C-alpha positions in Angstrom: 17.0 34.5 201.8 15.7 36.7 204.4 14.1 40.5 204.0 16.6 42.9 203.9 19.1 40.8 202.4 20.5 41.3 199.0 23.0 38.3 198.3 25.1 36.3 195.8 23.9 33.2 196.6 24.2 30.9 193.4 21.6 27.9 192.7 24.0 24.9 191.0 22.9 23.6 187.6 20.7 20.2 188.0 20.1 20.6 191.4 18.5 22.3 194.6 22.1 23.4 196.3 22.8 26.8 197.2 26.1 28.2 197.2 26.9 31.2 199.2 30.1 33.8 198.3 29.4 35.6 201.2 28.3 38.8 199.1 25.4 40.8 200.6 24.1 44.2 200.9 21.9 44.7 203.8 18.7 46.8 202.1 17.6 48.2 205.6 21.2 50.0 205.8 20.8 52.0 202.2 21.9 55.6 201.9 21.7 57.9 199.2 24.6 59.8 197.9 24.8 61.9 194.7 21.6 59.6 193.3 23.5 56.0 193.9 21.9 53.9 196.6 24.6 52.6 198.7 24.3 49.8 201.1 26.1 48.5 204.0 27.4 45.0 202.4 29.7 42.0 204.3 33.0 44.0 203.2 32.1 46.9 205.0 31.1 44.9 208.2 34.7 42.8 207.9 36.5 46.5 207.3 35.2 47.2 210.7 35.8 44.2 212.6 39.3 44.3 210.8 40.2 47.8 212.0 38.7 47.9 215.5 40.8 44.6 215.9 44.3 46.7 214.3 43.2 49.5 216.5 42.5 47.3 219.7 46.0 45.9 218.8 47.6 48.8 218.4 46.1 50.3 221.9 47.4 47.5 224.0 50.6 47.2 222.5 51.3 50.8 223.0 50.3 50.9 226.4 52.4 47.5 227.4 55.7 49.1 225.9 54.9 52.2 227.7 55.1 50.3 231.3 57.3 48.3 230.2 60.6 47.9 232.3 64.1 47.8 230.5 65.6 46.1 233.7 63.2 43.5 233.5 62.3 40.1 231.1 60.1 41.7 229.0 56.6 39.3 229.2 55.2 37.0 226.1 52.8 39.3 224.3 55.9 42.7 224.6 58.0 39.9 222.7 55.5 39.1 219.5 55.2 42.8 219.1 59.2 43.4 219.0 59.2 40.0 216.6 56.5 41.6 214.5 58.2 45.2 214.6 61.9 43.9 213.9 60.6 41.6 211.5 59.0 44.1 209.1 61.8 46.9 209.9 64.0 44.1 208.4 62.4 43.4 205.7 61.7 47.0 204.3 65.6 47.5 204.9 66.8 44.5 202.9 64.8 45.5 200.4 64.8 49.4 200.0 68.7 49.8 201.9 68.6 50.9 205.7 68.5 55.1 204.9 65.4 54.8 202.4 63.9 52.4 205.3 63.6 55.0 207.7 61.4 56.9 205.1 59.2 54.2 204.1 59.3 51.6 207.0 55.8 53.1 208.8 53.7 53.2 206.0 55.1 49.5 204.2 54.6 48.0 207.3 51.1 49.3 208.1 49.9 48.0 204.4 51.5 44.8 205.2 50.0 44.6 208.4 46.1 45.7 207.1 46.5 43.0 204.4 47.5 40.5 205.9 44.7 40.4 208.3 42.2 41.3 206.3 43.3 37.9 203.8 43.5 35.9 206.8 40.0 37.4 207.8 38.7 34.6 206.3 39.5 32.2 208.8 37.0 33.7 211.1 34.3 33.1 208.7 33.9 36.5 207.2 34.6 37.7 203.9 38.4 38.6 203.1 37.8 42.8 202.5 41.0 42.4 200.2 38.1 40.1 197.9 36.3 43.3 197.1 38.4 45.4 193.8 36.9 48.2 196.5 39.6 47.7 198.7 42.4 46.7 197.0 42.2 49.1 194.2 42.5 52.2 196.1 45.4 50.4 198.1 47.3 50.2 194.8 46.1 53.9 194.0 48.0 55.0 197.5 51.1 53.0 196.7 51.0 54.7 192.8 50.7 58.3 194.1 53.9 57.7 196.6 55.7 56.6 193.7 54.7 59.7 191.5 55.7 61.9 194.3 58.9 60.6 195.3 60.0 60.2 191.5 59.0 64.0 190.6 60.8 64.7 194.4 63.9 62.7 193.7 64.1 63.0 189.8 62.5 65.9 189.3 62.4 66.8 185.3 64.4 63.6 184.6 61.0 61.8 185.6 59.3 63.2 182.6 62.5 62.7 180.3 62.7 59.1 181.6 58.9 58.6 179.4 60.8 59.6 176.4 63.5 56.7 176.5 65.3 55.4 175.1 63.6 56.7 172.0 60.5 59.1 171.8 58.4 56.4 170.1 58.6 54.4 173.5 56.6 57.5 175.1 52.6 55.7 174.5 54.0 52.6 176.0 56.0 53.9 179.4 52.5 56.3 179.9 50.8 53.3 180.0 53.2 51.6 181.8 53.0 54.3 184.5 49.2 53.7 185.1 48.6 50.5 184.8 50.6 50.2 188.2 47.4 50.6 190.3 45.5 48.4 188.4 47.9 45.6 187.8 49.2 45.9 191.9 44.9 45.7 192.9 43.4 43.0 190.8 46.7 41.0 191.6 45.7 40.9 194.9 41.6 40.8 194.5 42.1 38.3 192.0 44.2 35.4 194.0 41.9 36.0 197.2 38.5 36.3 195.6 39.4 33.1 193.8 40.3 31.5 197.9 36.7 32.9 198.7 34.7 31.2 195.7 36.6 28.3 196.4 35.6 27.9 199.7 32.3 28.9 199.3 32.3 26.3 196.3 33.4 23.6 198.7 31.2 24.4 201.7 28.1 24.4 199.3 28.7 21.2 197.8 29.7 19.0 200.6 27.8 17.7 203.4 27.7 19.6 206.9 29.5 16.3 208.6 32.3 16.6 206.4 32.9 20.5 206.2 33.8 20.1 210.5 37.1 19.0 209.2 38.2 18.6 205.4 37.7 22.2 204.1 41.0 23.0 207.3 43.3 22.3 204.8 42.2 24.4 202.0 41.8 27.1 204.6 45.8 26.8 205.3 46.5 26.8 201.8 44.0 29.6 200.5 43.5 32.1 203.4 47.1 31.6 205.5 49.6 30.6 202.9 48.1 32.0 200.0 47.1 35.2 202.2 50.8 35.7 203.3 52.3 35.2 199.9 50.0 37.9 198.1 50.5 40.3 201.5 54.0 40.0 200.9 54.5 40.0 197.0 51.9 43.4 197.0 54.6 44.8 199.5 57.4 44.0 197.9 56.3 45.6 194.7 55.6 48.7 196.8 59.2 49.1 197.7 60.5 48.0 194.6 58.6 50.9 192.5 59.5 53.3 195.1 63.2 52.5 195.4 63.1 52.5 191.5 61.5 56.3 191.4 63.9 57.7 193.9 67.0 56.1 192.7 70.3 56.7 194.1 69.3 60.2 195.4 68.9 58.8 199.1 
């Protein structure tokens, strides 16, 4: 390992092979905050690339939409943008209902797009940001805050009353259930993406260089594309279900 790099290369027992799990901290970029040493890691770099890619796509899509002529056939890029928007709007409407979808489709769509791009970034040789719990937990906390806010907004005192139902003795269990939501959501996404990253690290570390050019492609198709898309959908579906339940029939 080169100087200026804190890494996570595991030495396999009984051999000299090293397996790289793509978790590195660059010691040349150390920051001290309240006495804690903070390093720029591969997760930060991947996040910067993902966010920059999404911003470039959004800016380009915005310009194309503004210049679009309703009297002409839309181009390929505009068709792709319309397909993405219509698919995400349809997903939110089918899960939350047309009235609730108007309030939450922007949040859910942004969440879906961000998590999906993070999960697919492994195809480019990056370490998926969602394989870091420091990324998935804040995402789940944002959803939890949205759940609680809408619960108190629409149910008011009924939100507190529900904690004591069906009987008073269930209050501790109901309270734990409320606070366990962000933990369970974040761990589900984090665990599935991290396991795929670890498996690919083992595959690339154990296979001869020649075989890594072809054979792992099938695993990338499953672990990065299929599993990444499924976990994105599950996270967003749970978000929509929890928020919809918190609102109830008030909308």
